[in-house]
Structure formats: structure tokens, C-alpha cells
N, C-alpha and C positions, 0 to 999 in steps of 0.2 A: 466423564466424556460421554459424548450421544451416542446412542443405541442408533444400530445400523439403518433400522427400519424409520426413526424419525428425520435421515436426511434425505431432502429430495432427490430422484433421481430424474435427471431432464432429459426431454425428448430433443433430438435434432432441432426441431422447429423452435425450442423452447430456447435452446444454447442459441441459435441464430437470432432470436431477439435479444438474449442477454450481451452476445457479440456487438448489434448495432447500439447499445445503448454503451458498452463498454468503450467504444471508438470515440464514442461521443466524449465521455469525461476524459480520453487520452488527448482528443484534439482542444479540449478546454486547457490544460496544461501545459500543451506546445503553445496555444496563442499566446498564454499569460507569460511565459519565459522573459519574452524582450522588455515587457513591462517592471520587471524585479530589479531594480536599478536604488540606488543608494539616495536617499529623501523622499521615496515613497512610503504612501501609508500603507497599511494590510485593507485600510477602509477602500481605499482607490484600488486594491489588484481584488477585493470583492465586487466592488461597483463593477469593472470590468466583466468579470467571470459573468457576475448575472445576467448583465446585457449580452453577452453573445451567447449564454445558454438560451435567452427566452427569445430576441431577436433573430439571432443567426441562425439556432439550430432547432429554433421551434420544438425547445424540450423544455421540461420542469426542473429549477434546483430542488434537490431533494432535502435538503439539509435543512431548508428555510423551515420552523416550526415543529422540526422531527426533536419530539419530546422538550419542544419550547425553546430548541437554539435558533438564534435571532439573523443568522448571517447564510451566506450561500458556500463559504469556503470555511475550512479549519486553517490557519496561517499561524504556524507555531515555527517560531524564531529559539534558536541558541539553546536556552536549557529550555525551553517547552517541549515537553515530549508528545501532546498530540492536545486537540480541542481547543489549540490556540483560538477566539474570538479574535477577530479582524476591528481593527481600533484606529484612532488617528496618531498612534504612535509611528515614525517614520523607523523604517529599516539605515542601517546605515552599513557603510565601508566597511567589511571584514564578517558580517553577520552571515549566518545560515539560516534557511527558512525551508520549512516542508509547506506545500500548498495543495492540500486535499480536498477534492470536490467528488461529488455524484450527482448523477443525472436521473431522470426519471424520462424515457419514452416509450409511449404508447404500453406505458403500465410495468416497465419494466427497468432495472436498476444495474446504472454503471457506476463505478468506484474505484478509485485510483489517488496515487499521490506521489508526489516529485519531490526531489531536493533541489533548491536552487542557492547560488554563491551570488552575497550581493557585495560588489566589487572584487576584492581580493582576500579573501578568510586565509589564518594561518594555516601552518602544517598539521597541526590537531585537527582543525576541522576538515578540511580536506580528504585527512587519511580517514576519520571516521565516516564521513558520506561516503568514500568509495567502497570501506566495509561493510558498511551498512547496506549498499546495494549489489556486493558479492555475496553480504549472506541471505539476500532475499533471492536471489539469484541460485544459488545451492538449494534452498528451498525448493524453488520451483522445478530446479532438475531432480530431484527427488519423486517428483509426482508420477504416477503411473498407475493402472492396476494389480491388484496386490499388494502394496506399498503401505504404508500406514501413518497415519498423523504424528505419530512418533517418529517417523524416520526424517519428515519434513521439519522439524521442531530440533532433532538433533542435529541433522546439516547447518542449521541457521546458525545453531549457537555455538558450533564448533570454529565457524568462520570469526566471529564475534571473539570469541574467546581466546583464538591463536593470535588476533592482534592487542589481546591485553583489556578488551572492550567487556562490557556486558550487555547481559537481554531482559529489557524490561517483561515482567512477568503479569503486573493486572491487567493488560490489554492485549487482546489475542485479534488474529482474522476470524472470518467467518462468512457461511455460506450465504449466497445472493442471488437473487433473481428479480420474481414478482413481488419478492420480499425483501426490504434492504437489509436486516439483519437476521438470520438463520441459522441452523445449524449446516454443520458441523461448527464449533469452537476449534480455529487454528492456533494451537499452543507455538509460540516459537524458541521453546525449547522442549527437550524428552527425549526418552529412550528407545534405540531404534528397535522395530516391532513393535513396539506398544501402541496402542490407540486402536482406533478407526481403521479397518481395512479401507482403499480406497476401491471404486468401484467408475468405472465409465458412465456418464451423465453427470458426475458431483461436480457441481460449480461453488468457488468460495475464493476467498482473499486469502493472499500471503502478504504481513505487513509489519515485516519487524520494525523496533524502535530500539534502537542501543543506543547507551550511555557512553561518554569517555570516562565516567567516574563509577559509582557503586549503582546498582539496578533500582532502588528504592525512589518510589514518586511518592508526590503529593499532590492534592486539586487544590486550587485556591477557592476562595470565597463567591466566586461566581458560578459555581457549582459545576464548572466546565474544563477551564485551562488545567492540563497537569503538567507537573515541573518535576527537574530531578530534585529531589530531596537535598543533596550536596551543593546544585546549582551549576553542574557540570555538564557539557554539551551533549545533546541529544539529536538523532537522526533518526529517518524513516524514509520504506519506500515503499511503493503498495502497487501489487499487479491483482488483478482477476485472472481464474486460471480455471478452464474446465479437464476434468479429467477423461481423456478419451481411450480408445481402444489399445494404443501402445504407448502414451505417453500421456503428453499432457496439449492443450493450446492455450496460449495468453489471449484474453479476453481485453486485453488495455494495451494495445501493441503500441508503440513511440509512432505516428504518423512519419516523422523527420529519420525515424532508425538510432541505432545506439549512439552513435557517436564517441567521446571517448570511454565508455562501458564497454566490459564485454558483453559480446553478444548471448540472446537466451534461445538456443535452441535446442531441442530434443537431439539427444544423441543416437545416431544412426545405429542398428542392430549388429553387432560381430556379422562378420561372413562365416560363412558355415566352413568347417574344415574337412569337409568331405574328400576321400581320398580320390 
């Protein structure tokens, strides 16, 4: 676990820059939603996102060339856990797919991912996707000064296990700002009170990967694509979060709102019980 002095504490001006980049990442995911439909290839989706980032947002696709990654987005369908490389393979009705995008604006990174339904997925797929969202939401709601990374992980795994699903352990959230992947590492499982204590100014992603079957994964020969070892469905959501003086701020808010999903809003403090 990262030591406290290794985790950057961001100034308000730096958080403003991270918020701007995060908003762009969220906007890409809003834009691409209408294009996710049966028959489209993930290469098509990648090209649309690339052109939007470069030509409309005047930003830089952060993933291209990152440790040799060749594309703008990661497109992870069905049993692909994460880092799916876009290809000529077409999406079919009933598929679920995660699109993960990162942009750079004026040297600051924005990183977010969302799940999309292709046509009409089955009951299990829909339940997995919603549970994974609710697990991310629970993790975000645990963020506040004085809480720990273990509190976040415990909140996430509690929701996943309640529904009979499992949490991927090999991949985690991460610090982000003027560096793409920074400290701290944010595990999506844990014990309450364990790990790094959160402080205002910390910025990181919360991005649980939840499997319908067993938690084990394997990496394919392309060196990127990660799949469930038992070929079960997997889902993931991701937000960038800043720790504030009294809770959290989501730096990748959805421009169109929460839709069918429960909102993620900091709880108001309890009223005083003064006589």
C-alpha cells in the first residue's frame, strides 16, 4: 500500500484542471452512446471517439501509444474484463460492452468508463451491470477525509457479494492528475479501517470490475485483453473522484445526468440535536 507521502495532494487550481479533463472524458462517453448498437464494430466506435477528441474537444487521446497500446478506447465486451483492443469484430444484440476512455487536456488526464447495452441483454447481464454500478457508487459514497482505502474496497465488495458476484483483484483504481497512473492504488476489496487514510486534495479513480462467475482472470496473447478465466460475464464502471474537505467530488459527472441509475450524491450532514 502506498505511503501517505507518496500520494499527491492537489491544490484547488490543480483539481480545476483535473475536473476540466474529466468532464471531457465523460462527454466522449455521452457522445458514443448512440453509436453502440448491433452490427457496429469496436473499431468503428474507436474511430468515432478519436475524431471527437481530436477535432471537437481539441484534446489528446491518452491511450494511444501508452505502453504501446494502439487505440483510443478500450472496448471490453461480455467476458472481457478490461483492456479490450478495438477490432473489426461486430457487436451483437444481447452483448454488454464497457468503453473506457482517457483524454489529455493541457497536460491533465481525464479517465472514465461506462457500460452499454447492445440491443436487449438478458436478465443476468442487466443485473450484473446494475450491481457493478451500485458497487462503484457505494465505493464513492465511502470517500471522505479520515476514511481509508479499505473502507472503499469493503463497500464495493459488500455490494458485489450480496448479489452473488465476485470482485476482480488483479486490477485496481489509481491516482490521476498530470500523471495518468499515479499513487494511490485503489483496491476494490478490503477491510474497514485498513490502508491509506484519505485527505482533501487526493484524486483517484474508482473502477470496480465485477464478474458473474469466479474472480480469476487471464491475459490474452495480445498482451492487453483480459478475460474471465471461466468465460463468465464481467462489467466495469469508472469515475474520477477528488477528496474534498467534507466528502468527495466526482470529476467525471455524466453530462446528461444519472438516467435509470441511482444518483451519486454526498450525504448531507446530520442535523444537530441541540436542545
